[in-house]
Structures are given as structure tokens and as C-alpha cells.
C-alpha positions as CSV (number, residue, x, y, z in Angstrom):
1,X,-45.7,28.4,-88.7
2,X,-43.0,29.0,-91.6
3,X,-41.4,31.5,-89.2
4,X,-41.3,29.1,-86.2
5,X,-39.3,26.6,-88.3
6,X,-36.9,28.7,-90.1
7,X,-35.9,30.0,-86.5
8,X,-35.0,26.6,-85.9
9,X,-33.6,25.6,-89.0
10,X,-30.3,26.4,-88.8
11,X,-30.2,24.1,-85.3
12,X,-32.3,21.1,-87.0
13,X,-29.3,20.8,-89.3
14,X,-26.2,21.3,-87.2
15,X,-27.8,19.5,-84.4
16,X,-28.7,16.6,-86.9
17,X,-25.1,16.6,-88.4
18,X,-23.9,16.1,-84.7
19,X,-26.5,14.0,-83.3
20,X,-26.6,10.7,-86.2
21,X,-23.4,9.3,-85.6
22,X,-23.8,9.9,-81.7
23,X,-27.1,8.0,-82.5
24,X,-25.9,5.3,-84.6
25,X,-23.3,4.7,-82.0
26,X,-25.8,4.3,-79.3
27,X,-28.2,1.7,-81.4
28,X,-25.0,-0.1,-82.3
29,X,-24.1,-0.7,-78.7
30,X,-28.0,-1.8,-78.2
31,X,-27.7,-4.4,-81.3
32,X,-25.4,-6.4,-79.2
33,X,-28.1,-6.8,-76.6
34,X,-30.7,-7.2,-79.3
35,X,-28.6,-9.8,-81.2
36,X,-27.7,-11.6,-77.8
37,X,-31.5,-11.8,-77.4
38,X,-32.6,-13.0,-80.7
39,X,-30.4,-15.6,-80.9
40,X,-31.0,-16.9,-77.3
41,X,-34.5,-16.8,-77.8
42,X,-34.0,-19.8,-80.3
43,X,-33.2,-21.5,-77.3
44,X,-36.3,-21.5,-75.3
45,X,-38.4,-20.1,-72.8
46,X,-36.0,-20.6,-69.8
47,X,-32.4,-19.6,-71.5
48,X,-34.3,-16.0,-72.5
49,X,-35.7,-15.6,-69.0
50,X,-32.4,-16.1,-68.0
51,X,-30.8,-13.5,-70.3
52,X,-33.7,-11.0,-69.4
53,X,-32.8,-11.8,-65.4
54,X,-28.8,-11.2,-66.4
55,X,-29.4,-8.2,-68.3
56,X,-31.3,-6.4,-65.6
57,X,-29.0,-6.7,-63.1
58,X,-26.1,-6.2,-65.1
59,X,-27.6,-2.8,-66.4
60,X,-28.2,-1.2,-63.2
61,X,-24.2,-1.2,-62.7
62,X,-23.6,-0.8,-66.2
63,X,-25.3,2.4,-66.8
64,X,-24.2,3.7,-63.4
65,X,-20.3,3.3,-64.7
66,X,-21.9,4.9,-68.0
67,X,-23.1,7.9,-65.9
68,X,-19.5,8.2,-64.2
69,X,-18.0,8.3,-67.5
70,X,-20.5,11.0,-68.8
71,X,-19.2,13.8,-66.1
72,X,-16.4,14.2,-68.4
73,X,-18.3,15.3,-71.5
74,X,-19.7,18.7,-70.3
75,X,-16.2,19.5,-68.6
76,X,-14.5,19.1,-72.0
77,X,-17.2,20.6,-74.0
78,X,-16.8,23.6,-71.8
79,X,-13.2,23.9,-71.6
80,X,-13.1,23.5,-75.6
81,X,-15.4,26.1,-75.8
82,X,-13.2,28.6,-73.9
83,X,-10.1,27.3,-76.1
84,X,-8.4,25.3,-73.3
85,X,-7.0,22.7,-75.6
86,X,-4.6,20.6,-73.4
87,X,-6.7,21.0,-70.2
88,X,-9.2,18.7,-72.1
89,X,-6.5,16.2,-72.5
90,X,-5.5,16.5,-69.0
91,X,-9.3,15.5,-67.9
92,X,-9.0,12.4,-70.3
93,X,-6.2,11.1,-68.3
94,X,-7.5,11.6,-65.4
95,X,-11.0,9.8,-67.1
96,X,-9.0,6.9,-68.2
97,X,-8.3,6.3,-64.3
98,X,-11.7,6.8,-63.1
99,X,-13.3,3.9,-65.7
100,X,-10.8,1.5,-65.1
101,X,-11.1,1.4,-61.2
102,X,-15.0,2.0,-61.3
103,X,-15.2,-0.7,-63.9
104,X,-13.5,-3.2,-61.2
105,X,-15.3,-1.9,-58.5
106,X,-18.6,-2.6,-60.6
107,X,-17.8,-5.9,-61.7
108,X,-16.8,-7.2,-58.2
109,X,-20.5,-5.8,-56.8
110,X,-22.0,-8.0,-59.9
111,X,-20.0,-11.1,-59.6
112,X,-20.8,-11.1,-55.9
113,X,-24.9,-10.7,-56.9
114,X,-24.1,-13.5,-59.3
115,X,-23.6,-15.8,-56.3
116,X,-26.7,-15.0,-54.5
117,X,-29.1,-15.0,-57.2
118,X,-31.5,-17.3,-55.0
119,X,-32.4,-14.1,-52.8
120,X,-34.1,-12.6,-55.8
121,X,-36.8,-15.4,-55.3
122,X,-36.8,-16.4,-59.5
123,X,-37.7,-19.4,-61.2
124,X,-34.7,-22.1,-60.2
125,X,-34.4,-23.3,-63.7
126,X,-34.2,-19.4,-64.9
127,X,-31.6,-18.7,-61.7
128,X,-29.1,-21.7,-62.8
129,X,-29.1,-20.5,-66.3
130,X,-28.6,-17.2,-65.4
131,X,-25.5,-17.3,-63.1
132,X,-22.7,-17.8,-65.3
133,X,-24.3,-16.0,-68.4
134,X,-24.4,-12.8,-65.5
135,X,-20.7,-13.5,-64.4
136,X,-19.2,-13.4,-68.0
137,X,-21.2,-10.3,-69.2
138,X,-20.1,-8.4,-65.9
139,X,-16.8,-8.8,-66.9
140,X,-17.4,-6.7,-69.9
141,X,-17.8,-3.6,-67.8
142,X,-14.4,-2.8,-67.3
143,X,-13.7,-2.5,-71.4
144,X,-16.9,-0.8,-71.8
145,X,-15.9,1.4,-69.4
146,X,-12.5,2.3,-71.2
147,X,-14.2,2.6,-74.2
148,X,-16.7,5.1,-72.8
149,X,-14.3,7.5,-71.0
150,X,-12.7,8.0,-75.2
151,X,-16.1,8.3,-76.8
152,X,-17.2,10.8,-74.2
153,X,-14.0,12.8,-74.7
154,X,-14.2,12.5,-78.3
155,X,-17.9,13.3,-78.6
156,X,-17.2,16.5,-75.7
157,X,-15.3,17.6,-78.8
158,X,-17.6,17.6,-81.4
159,X,-15.9,14.3,-82.9
160,X,-19.1,11.5,-83.3
161,X,-18.5,9.5,-86.2
162,X,-15.5,7.1,-85.1
163,X,-17.1,5.8,-82.1
164,X,-20.5,5.1,-84.7
165,X,-17.8,3.1,-87.1
166,X,-16.2,1.2,-83.8
167,X,-19.5,0.4,-82.4
168,X,-20.8,-1.0,-85.8
169,X,-17.7,-3.2,-86.1
170,X,-18.1,-4.3,-82.6
171,X,-21.8,-5.3,-83.0
172,X,-20.7,-6.9,-86.2
173,X,-18.1,-9.1,-84.1
174,X,-20.6,-10.2,-81.3
175,X,-23.4,-11.6,-83.9
176,X,-20.4,-13.4,-85.2
177,X,-19.1,-15.0,-82.1
178,X,-22.7,-15.6,-80.9
179,X,-22.9,-17.6,-83.9
180,X,-20.0,-19.5,-83.2
181,X,-20.3,-19.9,-79.6
182,X,-23.9,-20.1,-79.0
183,X,-24.9,-22.9,-81.8
184,X,-21.7,-24.4,-81.8
185,X,-20.2,-23.2,-85.5
186,X,-17.3,-24.1,-87.3
187,X,-16.2,-27.3,-85.0
188,X,-16.9,-24.9,-81.9
189,X,-18.8,-26.4,-78.7
190,X,-22.1,-25.1,-78.4
191,X,-22.2,-23.1,-75.2
192,X,-25.7,-21.7,-75.5
193,X,-26.5,-18.5,-73.5
194,X,-23.2,-19.0,-71.9
195,X,-21.4,-18.1,-75.6
196,X,-23.6,-15.2,-76.2
197,X,-22.0,-13.8,-72.9
198,X,-18.6,-14.5,-74.3
199,X,-19.3,-12.8,-77.2
200,X,-20.5,-9.6,-75.7
201,X,-17.0,-9.6,-73.6
202,X,-14.9,-10.2,-77.3
203,X,-16.3,-7.4,-78.7
204,X,-16.2,-4.9,-75.7
205,X,-12.7,-5.5,-75.8
206,X,-12.2,-4.9,-79.4
207,X,-14.3,-1.3,-78.7
208,X,-12.2,-0.3,-76.0
209,X,-8.8,-1.0,-78.1
210,X,-10.2,0.4,-81.3
211,X,-11.4,3.7,-79.4
212,X,-8.3,4.2,-77.3
213,X,-6.1,3.8,-80.4
214,X,-7.9,6.2,-82.4
215,X,-8.1,8.9,-80.0
216,X,-4.6,8.8,-78.8
217,X,-2.8,8.3,-82.8
218,X,-5.3,10.5,-84.6
219,X,-4.1,14.1,-85.4
220,X,-7.4,15.5,-84.8
221,X,-6.8,15.2,-81.2
222,X,-2.8,16.1,-81.1
223,X,-3.4,19.6,-80.0
224,X,-5.2,18.1,-76.8
225,X,-2.8,15.3,-75.9
226,X,0.8,16.7,-76.7
227,X,1.2,16.1,-72.8
228,X,-0.8,13.0,-72.3
229,X,0.5,10.0,-70.4
230,X,-1.2,8.3,-67.5
231,X,0.8,8.1,-64.3
232,X,-0.5,9.3,-61.3
233,X,-4.1,10.7,-60.1
234,X,-4.7,14.2,-59.8
235,X,-7.4,14.4,-57.4
236,X,-8.9,17.8,-58.1
237,X,-9.5,16.8,-61.7
238,X,-11.1,13.6,-60.5
239,X,-13.1,15.1,-57.9
240,X,-14.5,17.5,-60.4
241,X,-15.2,14.5,-63.1
242,X,-16.9,12.8,-60.2
243,X,-18.6,15.6,-59.0
244,X,-20.6,15.5,-62.2
245,X,-20.5,12.1,-63.4
246,X,-22.0,10.4,-59.8
247,X,-25.1,12.3,-59.9
248,X,-25.3,11.2,-63.6
249,X,-24.8,7.7,-62.3
250,X,-27.5,8.0,-60.0
251,X,-29.8,9.1,-62.3
252,X,-29.3,6.2,-64.9
253,X,-29.4,3.8,-61.6
254,X,-32.9,5.2,-60.5
255,X,-34.3,5.1,-64.1
256,X,-32.6,1.7,-64.9
257,X,-32.8,0.5,-61.7
258,X,-36.8,1.0,-61.7
259,X,-37.0,-0.8,-64.7
260,X,-34.8,-3.9,-63.2
261,X,-36.9,-3.8,-60.3
262,X,-39.9,-4.5,-62.4
263,X,-38.2,-7.2,-64.1
264,X,-37.5,-8.9,-61.0
265,X,-41.3,-8.6,-59.8
266,X,-42.2,-9.9,-63.1
267,X,-40.0,-12.6,-62.5
268,X,-42.3,-13.7,-59.5
269,X,-45.2,-14.2,-61.6
270,X,-43.5,-16.6,-64.1
271,X,-40.7,-17.4,-66.7
272,X,-43.2,-16.9,-69.6
273,X,-44.0,-13.4,-68.2
274,X,-40.0,-12.6,-67.7
275,X,-39.1,-14.0,-71.1
276,X,-42.3,-11.3,-72.8
277,X,-40.9,-8.6,-70.9
278,X,-37.2,-9.2,-72.0
279,X,-38.5,-9.0,-75.6
280,X,-40.8,-5.9,-74.9
281,X,-37.8,-4.1,-73.1
282,X,-35.2,-4.9,-75.7
283,X,-37.2,-3.3,-78.3
284,X,-38.0,-0.4,-75.8
285,X,-34.4,0.3,-74.9
286,X,-33.2,0.1,-78.4
287,X,-35.6,2.8,-79.0
288,X,-34.5,4.8,-76.3
289,X,-31.0,4.4,-77.1
290,X,-31.5,6.6,-80.3
291,X,-33.2,9.0,-78.1
292,X,-30.1,8.7,-75.6
293,X,-28.2,9.7,-78.8
294,X,-29.7,13.1,-79.3
295,X,-29.4,13.7,-75.6
296,X,-25.9,13.2,-75.6
297,X,-25.6,15.6,-78.7
298,X,-28.0,18.0,-76.7
299,X,-25.2,17.7,-73.9
300,X,-22.2,18.7,-76.1
301,X,-24.0,21.6,-77.9
302,X,-25.4,23.1,-74.4
303,X,-21.7,22.5,-72.7
304,X,-20.2,24.2,-76.0
305,X,-22.3,26.9,-75.4
306,X,-22.3,27.5,-72.1
307,X,-18.4,27.6,-72.4
308,X,-18.7,30.6,-74.9
309,X,-21.6,32.2,-72.6
310,X,-24.1,32.3,-75.7
311,X,-26.8,31.7,-73.8
312,X,-29.3,32.3,-76.6
313,X,-27.4,29.5,-78.5
314,X,-28.0,27.1,-75.3
315,X,-32.0,27.8,-75.7
316,X,-32.6,27.3,-79.4
317,X,-30.3,24.2,-80.1
318,X,-31.8,22.5,-76.9
319,X,-35.3,23.4,-78.1
320,X,-34.2,21.7,-81.6
321,X,-33.2,19.0,-79.4
322,X,-36.6,18.4,-78.2
323,X,-38.3,18.7,-81.7
324,X,-35.7,15.9,-83.0
325,X,-36.6,13.6,-80.1
326,X,-40.3,14.2,-80.1
327,X,-40.4,13.3,-84.1
328,X,-37.8,10.3,-83.5
329,X,-40.2,9.0,-81.0
330,X,-43.6,9.6,-82.6
331,X,-42.2,7.2,-85.4
332,X,-41.0,4.2,-83.3
333,X,-44.2,4.7,-80.8
334,X,-46.1,4.2,-84.6
335,X,-43.9,1.4,-85.2
336,X,-44.7,-0.6,-82.1
337,X,-48.2,0.0,-82.6
338,X,-48.4,-1.5,-86.5
339,X,-45.9,-4.3,-85.8
340,X,-46.4,-5.5,-82.1
341,X,-47.7,-8.7,-83.5
342,X,-44.8,-9.4,-85.9
343,X,-41.6,-8.1,-83.8
344,X,-41.8,-10.7,-81.0
345,X,-42.0,-13.4,-83.5
346,X,-38.4,-12.4,-84.3
347,X,-37.3,-13.3,-80.9
348,X,-39.1,-17.0,-80.1
349,X,-41.5,-19.3,-81.3
350,X,-43.5,-19.7,-78.3
351,X,-47.2,-18.3,-78.7
352,X,-48.0,-17.1,-74.9
353,X,-44.5,-15.3,-74.8
354,X,-45.1,-13.7,-78.3
355,X,-48.8,-12.5,-77.4
356,X,-47.9,-11.1,-74.1
357,X,-45.0,-9.2,-75.8
358,X,-47.2,-8.1,-78.2
359,X,-49.6,-6.3,-75.5
360,X,-46.5,-4.6,-73.6
361,X,-45.7,-3.3,-76.8
362,X,-48.6,-1.4,-77.1
363,X,-48.1,0.2,-73.8
364,X,-44.3,1.0,-74.9
365,X,-45.7,2.7,-77.4
366,X,-47.9,5.4,-75.4
367,X,-44.7,5.7,-73.5
368,X,-42.0,6.5,-76.4
369,X,-42.9,10.3,-76.2
370,X,-42.4,10.6,-72.7
371,X,-39.1,8.5,-72.4
372,X,-37.6,10.9,-75.4
373,X,-38.5,14.2,-73.9
374,X,-36.9,13.3,-70.5
375,X,-33.9,11.8,-71.6
376,X,-33.0,15.1,-73.7
377,X,-33.8,16.9,-70.9
378,X,-31.8,15.2,-68.7
379,X,-29.2,15.7,-71.4
380,X,-29.3,19.7,-72.1
381,X,-29.3,20.2,-68.2
382,X,-26.5,17.6,-68.0
383,X,-24.4,20.0,-70.5
384,X,-25.2,23.2,-68.0
385,X,-23.5,21.3,-65.4
386,X,-27.3,21.1,-63.7
387,X,-27.2,17.6,-62.1
388,X,-28.0,17.6,-58.8
389,X,-32.0,18.5,-59.1
390,X,-32.4,16.2,-62.3
391,X,-31.4,13.3,-59.9
392,X,-33.5,13.7,-57.3
393,X,-36.4,14.3,-60.0
394,X,-35.3,10.7,-60.7
395,X,-35.5,9.4,-57.9
396,X,-39.1,10.9,-57.4
397,X,-40.4,10.0,-60.6
398,X,-39.0,6.0,-60.7
399,X,-38.6,5.0,-56.8
400,X,-41.3,7.1,-55.1
401,X,-43.8,6.8,-57.9
402,X,-42.9,4.0,-60.1
403,X,-42.1,1.0,-58.3
404,X,-44.7,1.3,-55.8
405,X,-47.4,1.7,-58.0
406,X,-46.0,-1.0,-60.5
407,X,-46.3,-3.6,-57.2
408,X,-49.8,-1.9,-56.5
409,X,-51.0,-2.4,-59.8
410,X,-49.1,-5.5,-60.9
411,X,-50.1,-7.3,-57.5
412,X,-52.6,-5.7,-55.6
413,X,-55.2,-5.1,-58.4
414,X,-54.1,-8.2,-60.3
415,X,-52.7,-6.5,-63.7
416,X,-49.6,-8.7,-63.8
417,X,-47.0,-7.4,-66.2
418,X,-49.2,-5.0,-68.1
419,X,-49.6,-3.1,-64.5
420,X,-46.4,-3.0,-63.7
421,X,-45.8,-1.5,-67.6
422,X,-48.3,1.2,-67.0
423,X,-46.6,2.4,-63.8
424,X,-43.4,2.6,-65.7
425,X,-45.3,4.7,-67.9
426,X,-46.5,7.3,-65.6
427,X,-43.0,7.0,-64.0
428,X,-41.2,8.2,-67.6
429,X,-44.3,11.2,-67.7
430,X,-43.2,12.5,-64.6
431,X,-39.7,12.5,-65.0
432,X,-40.3,14.2,-68.4
433,X,-42.6,16.9,-67.3
434,X,-40.4,18.0,-64.3
435,X,-37.2,17.8,-66.2
436,X,-38.7,19.8,-68.7
437,X,-39.8,22.7,-66.3
438,X,-36.4,22.2,-64.8
439,X,-34.8,23.3,-68.3
440,X,-37.5,26.2,-68.5
441,X,-36.5,27.4,-65.0
442,X,-32.7,27.1,-65.9
443,X,-33.3,28.9,-69.1
444,X,-35.2,31.8,-67.3
445,X,-32.3,31.9,-64.5
446,X,-29.7,32.5,-67.3
447,X,-31.7,35.1,-69.1
448,X,-32.0,37.2,-65.8
449,X,-28.2,36.7,-65.1
450,X,-27.4,38.4,-68.6
451,X,-29.5,41.3,-68.1
């Protein structure tokens, strides 16, 4: 056992030093959503359910945009591993163009959906409350996409701390504006749920401007950005980014789309159930973002090692990332099991909502490990530019297994929200298992090629 630990010890340390700023940055972004949910929960069940509906819709398109931006990370990591610094900067130019236009496109889709919420058959009062809030948080897709592309570029080169600081500052700004605009502080009108949306938009504009200014002006990137200027599209580079980013976007779409589909199905049951789901999924998403940070670091390490053709480093670094995420998710599972009664009460003072949310948190505890393993598996494969098979895996796990099983357990077997959450757990476990075997297959393939 000691020899096993010593084998991976250098990678635990190097991965942790790269991981912790990414994890804090990811958690900082998620704290924005938690801040909105906690503050909106004080307004009552209907606003909290409306928050759940709007964020379930937005998250599908938001993470799809983030997935597209992540296409630049393995490219930059691999080119940097080869010593091609100026090429990295050229990819950033095209990434900014992609982020702006894809952000505008995604905003248009969400704005169109906001005008037809009645088609989702949600409680009427929830639908009315969600419409304007959805429109304003949809507008935040564009600045968040700009933030993401600069962040992915910096992280692809191994610079992860600045995005962490900017995310923390953005979250603090969001909380400040929430207090001012939700509750009407300092003479401002009390906008309620709509005020929470404005706070999110303002914080994401700040994050985009701050991250862009940092990357362009920092001396750390001078060698990479000596020829940086956004003037016209380079279709070959755009094609390469999109070729990697689009399957990643589909992976996120299939996974988050399944959770959003679950929220819509739970909304068919009632507003109390939807509000409870929002609390539990909000907490589960928070822990997921930490695991996602570990996965992002795994992508960077795998991409850099791939650029250097160091296949031994790829394997050892990837396995150490699996170990880190398992330790992290076991800790979060313990918290959910021991604090399942306490955590929902931080959101809302409603006995029916908190009782159901506490039950869902127990189910969330049992899928923590699967959730962490599947996101790191996808991250490692992303660093190896292996995105097509993982996309098929996520499609099967969430849309062939997860959603249909959720409907059967929730409505045919009358298990309600608990049945739908059991199906999500099964889908996550299937995804984690298949992605791990795909990783093993890729390692065997790389080992064979080096013989």
C-alpha cells in the first residue's frame, strides 16, 4: 500500500496545485446559483420553483456553450507541450470569435423558449414568475462565454489562479446586487426574482471584462499573444476548435439535459416538489462543480503530456485525478448524509419542501462517487482529444437509460421525485463505468503504439 502511494505521490501534489484554483473557480461560479436560490427561497415556494424551472432551461444551453469553449483547452495544452506558443494565441483569437457568436445564438434560443413556457405544462404561477427571470439570466450567456474562452486559454497553459480570484470577486458582486435588487436595499425597488437575474448578469459582465483584461495585459502571456488581434475568422482553426468543442457541448447537453428533463417531469407533479428538487440539485451541482474542477485539471495534464508524447505521465496523472475526485466526493456524500435535514432549511422555511429535499439529498449522497468518476473520465479523455465515443456514452447513459427510466419509476411505479432521482443515479453510474473502461482502452492503445 505504501509503495502504491509513493508511486502516485508526485502526481497527487502536482495535480492538487493545478486543481485547487480550478476547483475554487468552479465552485465560485456555482455559488452564484446557490446565492440566487437561497435568497429567492426567502420569497416563498412559487419564486423558488420558478427559479428551478428557469435555471433548468438555461443550464442546458449554458453548459453547451461552455462545452464549445472547452474545445480550446486540449488544443492549447498540446501546442504548449510542443513549444508552439504563438499558435496558442492564434487559437485564442478564433476562440473569442466563437464565444461571442455562439453566446448570441444560445441567448436567442433561450429567449424564444421563454415566450413559450406554457408548452412545458408547469404550474401557471410558476410559469409567469419564471419568464422575465429567464430572459435576464439568458442575457448573461454572452459575457459568461467570453469569460470562459479567456479562462480556458489561461488554464490550458497551466495558469489557473487568476480565474479563481475573478470568480470569487464575481460571486461577491452577485451577492451584493442580490441583496440590493431582490429585497430593495438602499432605496432601490424590491424586484424579487427578477432582481436576482440582474445580479447574475452584472456579475458575469464583470467576470468577462476582468478575465479578458488579465489575459491580454499580463506579462505571463506576452510570448503567446505578441500577434494577438481579433480581425477575421480563420476557418481552419475555428473548425479544429469546434471539432473538439461541439462533442464536448453535446456531452454536457445530454447530461445536463437529463437533469433539466427531470426537473420538468417533477414540475408536472407540483410546485412543492419542484422547489424541493431545486434545493437538492443546487447542492448536488455545487459538489459536482468541485469534481468538474478536478476534471478540468485532468484535461490540462493529459493534453500537455500528450503534446510531449509522455504516455506514462498521462496514465499516472489520470489515475491520481481519479483518486482525488473519489476522496472529494466521498467527503461530500458524508456531508449530504449527515446534514440532509439541516441544509434544506438554509433555503426556505417550508416544512413540506425541506422534508422532501432532505430525502432527495440522501439519494444525491449515493450518486456522488459515480458523478465524480464520470466527470473526471470525460476530462481525461478530452485531454487526449477523444470526444466522439464519450459523447455516445453520455447519450446512452442519460437519454436512453436515465430519462425513460425516470418517467417509468416516477409515474408508472408512482415513486414521484424519488423515483426520478433514482434513475439519475443509475444513469450516472452507467456513464462512470463506461467512461472508465474507455479510458482503460485508450491507455492500452497508447501503450501498444509505443511498443
